[in-house]
MARBA-64803 format. One record per atom (N, C-alpha, C): residue number from 0; residue in one letter; atom name; y, z, x. Coordinates in Angstrom, 1 decimal. Atoms other than C-alpha are relative to their C-alpha. Last residue first. Layout:
% MARBA-64803
site resi=NUM; resn=a; name=CA; north=Y; up=Z; east=X;
...
% end
This chain:
% MARBA-64803
site resi=45; resn=x; name=N; north=1.1; up=1.3; east=0.5;
site resi=45; resn=x; name=CA; north=22.0; up=-10.1; east=-0.8;
site resi=45; resn=x; name=C; north=0.5; up=-1.0; east=0.2;
site resi=44; resn=x; name=N; north=0.9; up=0.4; east=-0.6;
site resi=44; resn=x; name=CA; north=24.3; up=-7.5; east=1.1;
site resi=44; resn=x; name=C; north=-1.0; up=-1.3; east=-0.1;
site resi=43; resn=x; name=N; north=-0.8; up=1.1; east=-0.9;
site resi=43; resn=x; name=CA; north=26.5; up=-6.8; east=-1.0;
site resi=43; resn=x; name=C; north=-0.3; up=-0.8; east=0.7;
site resi=42; resn=x; name=N; north=-0.3; up=1.1; east=0.5;
site resi=42; resn=x; name=CA; north=24.0; up=-5.1; east=-3.1;
site resi=42; resn=x; name=C; north=0.8; up=-1.4; east=0.3;
site resi=41; resn=x; name=N; north=1.2; up=0.9; east=-0.3;
site resi=41; resn=x; name=CA; north=22.8; up=-3.1; east=-0.1;
site resi=41; resn=x; name=C; north=0.3; up=-1.2; east=-1.1;
site resi=40; resn=x; name=N; north=-0.1; up=0.5; east=-1.4;
site resi=40; resn=x; name=CA; north=26.4; up=-1.8; east=0.1;
site resi=40; resn=x; name=C; north=-1.3; up=-1.0; east=-0.1;
site resi=39; resn=x; name=N; north=-1.2; up=1.0; east=-0.1;
site resi=39; resn=x; name=CA; north=26.9; up=-0.9; east=-3.7;
site resi=39; resn=x; name=C; north=-0.4; up=-1.3; east=1.3;
site resi=38; resn=x; name=N; north=0.4; up=1.3; east=1.3;
site resi=38; resn=x; name=CA; north=23.5; up=1.0; east=-3.6;
site resi=38; resn=x; name=C; north=1.2; up=-1.3; east=-0.2;
site resi=37; resn=x; name=N; north=1.1; up=0.3; east=-0.4;
site resi=37; resn=x; name=CA; north=24.9; up=2.9; east=-0.6;
site resi=37; resn=x; name=C; north=-0.8; up=-1.0; east=-0.5;
site resi=36; resn=x; name=N; north=-0.7; up=0.9; east=-1.0;
site resi=36; resn=x; name=CA; north=28.2; up=3.6; east=-1.9;
site resi=36; resn=x; name=C; north=-1.4; up=-1.0; east=0.5;
site resi=35; resn=x; name=N; north=-0.8; up=1.0; east=0.8;
site resi=35; resn=x; name=CA; north=26.4; up=4.9; east=-5.0;
site resi=35; resn=x; name=C; north=0.6; up=-0.8; east=1.0;
site resi=34; resn=x; name=N; north=0.8; up=1.2; east=0.5;
site resi=34; resn=x; name=CA; north=24.2; up=6.7; east=-3.1;
site resi=34; resn=x; name=C; north=0.4; up=-0.9; east=-0.6;
site resi=33; resn=x; name=N; north=1.0; up=0.8; east=-0.9;
site resi=33; resn=x; name=CA; north=26.8; up=8.5; east=-1.2;
site resi=33; resn=x; name=C; north=-0.9; up=-1.1; east=-0.2;
site resi=32; resn=x; name=N; north=-0.9; up=1.0; east=-0.7;
site resi=32; resn=x; name=CA; north=29.2; up=9.2; east=-4.2;
site resi=32; resn=x; name=C; north=-0.8; up=-0.7; east=1.1;
site resi=31; resn=x; name=N; north=-0.1; up=0.9; east=1.4;
site resi=31; resn=x; name=CA; north=26.1; up=11.2; east=-5.8;
site resi=31; resn=x; name=C; north=0.8; up=-1.5; east=0.4;
site resi=30; resn=x; name=N; north=1.0; up=0.7; east=0.0;
site resi=30; resn=x; name=CA; north=25.5; up=12.9; east=-2.3;
site resi=30; resn=x; name=C; north=-0.1; up=-1.0; east=-1.0;
site resi=29; resn=x; name=N; north=0.2; up=0.3; east=-1.0;
site resi=29; resn=x; name=CA; north=29.2; up=14.0; east=-2.6;
site resi=29; resn=x; name=C; north=-1.2; up=-0.8; east=0.3;
site resi=28; resn=x; name=N; north=-0.7; up=1.1; east=0.0;
site resi=28; resn=x; name=CA; north=28.9; up=14.8; east=-5.9;
site resi=28; resn=x; name=C; north=0.4; up=-0.7; east=0.9;
site resi=27; resn=x; name=N; north=0.7; up=0.8; east=0.6;
site resi=27; resn=x; name=CA; north=26.0; up=17.2; east=-5.3;
site resi=27; resn=x; name=C; north=1.1; up=-1.0; east=-0.6;
site resi=26; resn=x; name=N; north=1.2; up=0.8; east=-1.2;
site resi=26; resn=x; name=CA; north=27.7; up=18.7; east=-2.3;
site resi=26; resn=x; name=C; north=-0.7; up=-1.3; east=-0.9;
site resi=25; resn=x; name=N; north=-0.7; up=1.3; east=-1.3;
site resi=25; resn=x; name=CA; north=31.0; up=19.3; east=-4.2;
site resi=25; resn=x; name=C; north=-1.3; up=-0.5; east=0.8;
site resi=24; resn=x; name=N; north=-0.6; up=0.9; east=0.4;
site resi=24; resn=x; name=CA; north=29.0; up=20.9; east=-7.4;
site resi=24; resn=x; name=C; north=0.6; up=-1.1; east=1.1;
site resi=23; resn=x; name=N; north=-0.8; up=0.4; east=-1.0;
site resi=23; resn=x; name=CA; north=26.8; up=23.3; east=-5.8;
site resi=23; resn=x; name=C; north=0.7; up=-1.2; east=-0.2;
site resi=22; resn=x; name=N; north=-1.6; up=-0.4; east=0.4;
site resi=22; resn=x; name=CA; north=24.8; up=24.6; east=-8.8;
site resi=22; resn=x; name=C; north=1.1; up=-0.1; east=1.1;
site resi=21; resn=x; name=N; north=-1.1; up=-1.0; east=-0.5;
site resi=21; resn=x; name=CA; north=21.7; up=25.1; east=-7.0;
site resi=21; resn=x; name=C; north=1.3; up=0.2; east=-0.2;
site resi=20; resn=x; name=N; north=0.7; up=-1.8; east=0.0;
site resi=20; resn=x; name=CA; north=19.3; up=24.4; east=-9.7;
site resi=20; resn=x; name=C; north=0.9; up=0.4; east=1.2;
site resi=19; resn=x; name=N; north=-0.3; up=-1.2; east=1.1;
site resi=19; resn=x; name=CA; north=21.9; up=21.7; east=-10.9;
site resi=19; resn=x; name=C; north=-0.7; up=1.1; east=0.3;
site resi=18; resn=x; name=N; north=-1.7; up=-0.1; east=0.2;
site resi=18; resn=x; name=CA; north=22.0; up=19.7; east=-7.6;
site resi=18; resn=x; name=C; north=0.2; up=1.2; east=-1.0;
site resi=17; resn=x; name=N; north=-0.4; up=-1.3; east=-0.6;
site resi=17; resn=x; name=CA; north=18.1; up=20.0; east=-7.5;
site resi=17; resn=x; name=C; north=1.5; up=0.6; east=0.4;
site resi=16; resn=x; name=N; north=1.0; up=-0.8; east=0.3;
site resi=16; resn=x; name=CA; north=17.1; up=17.6; east=-10.1;
site resi=16; resn=x; name=C; north=0.4; up=1.4; east=0.6;
site resi=15; resn=x; name=N; north=-0.1; up=-0.2; east=1.4;
site resi=15; resn=x; name=CA; north=20.0; up=15.2; east=-9.8;
site resi=15; resn=x; name=C; north=-0.8; up=1.5; east=-0.3;
site resi=14; resn=x; name=N; north=-1.4; up=-0.1; east=-0.1;
site resi=14; resn=x; name=CA; north=19.7; up=15.0; east=-5.9;
site resi=14; resn=x; name=C; north=0.4; up=0.4; east=-1.6;
site resi=13; resn=x; name=N; north=-0.3; up=-1.4; east=-0.9;
site resi=13; resn=x; name=CA; north=16.3; up=14.8; east=-6.2;
site resi=13; resn=x; name=C; north=1.3; up=0.6; east=0.1;
site resi=12; resn=x; name=N; north=0.3; up=-1.0; east=1.4;
site resi=12; resn=x; name=CA; north=16.9; up=12.1; east=-8.8;
site resi=12; resn=x; name=C; north=-0.2; up=0.9; east=0.8;
site resi=11; resn=x; name=N; north=-0.6; up=-0.7; east=1.3;
site resi=11; resn=x; name=CA; north=19.2; up=10.3; east=-6.5;
site resi=11; resn=x; name=C; north=-0.6; up=0.8; east=-0.7;
site resi=10; resn=x; name=N; north=-0.7; up=-0.6; east=-0.6;
site resi=10; resn=x; name=CA; north=16.8; up=10.3; east=-3.3;
site resi=10; resn=x; name=C; north=0.9; up=0.7; east=-1.0;
site resi=9; resn=x; name=N; north=0.5; up=-1.2; east=-0.4;
site resi=9; resn=x; name=CA; north=14.4; up=8.6; east=-5.4;
site resi=9; resn=x; name=C; north=0.9; up=0.7; east=0.5;
site resi=8; resn=x; name=N; north=0.2; up=-0.7; east=1.5;
site resi=8; resn=x; name=CA; north=16.8; up=6.0; east=-6.4;
site resi=8; resn=x; name=C; north=-1.1; up=1.2; east=0.0;
site resi=7; resn=x; name=N; north=-1.4; up=-0.6; east=0.5;
site resi=7; resn=x; name=CA; north=17.9; up=5.6; east=-2.8;
site resi=7; resn=x; name=C; north=-0.3; up=0.5; east=-1.6;
site resi=6; resn=x; name=N; north=-0.5; up=-1.4; east=-0.4;
site resi=6; resn=x; name=CA; north=14.5; up=5.1; east=-1.6;
site resi=6; resn=x; name=C; north=1.2; up=0.9; east=-0.3;
site resi=5; resn=x; name=N; north=0.5; up=-1.0; east=0.0;
site resi=5; resn=x; name=CA; north=13.8; up=2.5; east=-3.8;
site resi=5; resn=x; name=C; north=0.0; up=1.5; east=0.2;
site resi=4; resn=x; name=N; north=-0.2; up=-0.8; east=1.3;
site resi=4; resn=x; name=CA; north=16.7; up=0.8; east=-3.3;
site resi=4; resn=x; name=C; north=-0.8; up=0.9; east=-0.5;
site resi=3; resn=x; name=N; north=-1.0; up=-1.0; east=0.0;
site resi=3; resn=x; name=CA; north=16.0; up=0.9; east=0.5;
site resi=3; resn=x; name=C; north=0.6; up=0.2; east=-1.6;
site resi=2; resn=x; name=N; north=0.5; up=-1.2; east=-0.5;
site resi=2; resn=x; name=CA; north=12.3; up=-0.3; east=0.1;
site resi=2; resn=x; name=C; north=1.5; up=1.0; east=0.0;
site resi=1; resn=x; name=N; north=0.9; up=-0.7; east=1.1;
site resi=1; resn=x; name=CA; north=13.3; up=-3.3; east=-1.8;
site resi=1; resn=x; name=C; north=0.2; up=1.3; east=-0.2;
site resi=0; resn=x; name=N; north=-1.5; up=-0.4; east=1.2;
site resi=0; resn=x; name=CA; north=15.9; up=-4.1; east=0.9;
site resi=0; resn=x; name=C; north=-0.7; up=0.7; east=-1.2;
% end
């Protein structure tokens, strides 16, 4: 469970860093919402 949290956090950092570089707001927003949904789902399972 902790591994999933760390993985989603690292993924979020990559999205934030490369999202601005690519400047594709739609994809960045979609990945951000997906990460937040995954975070909420793992919290609900606890």
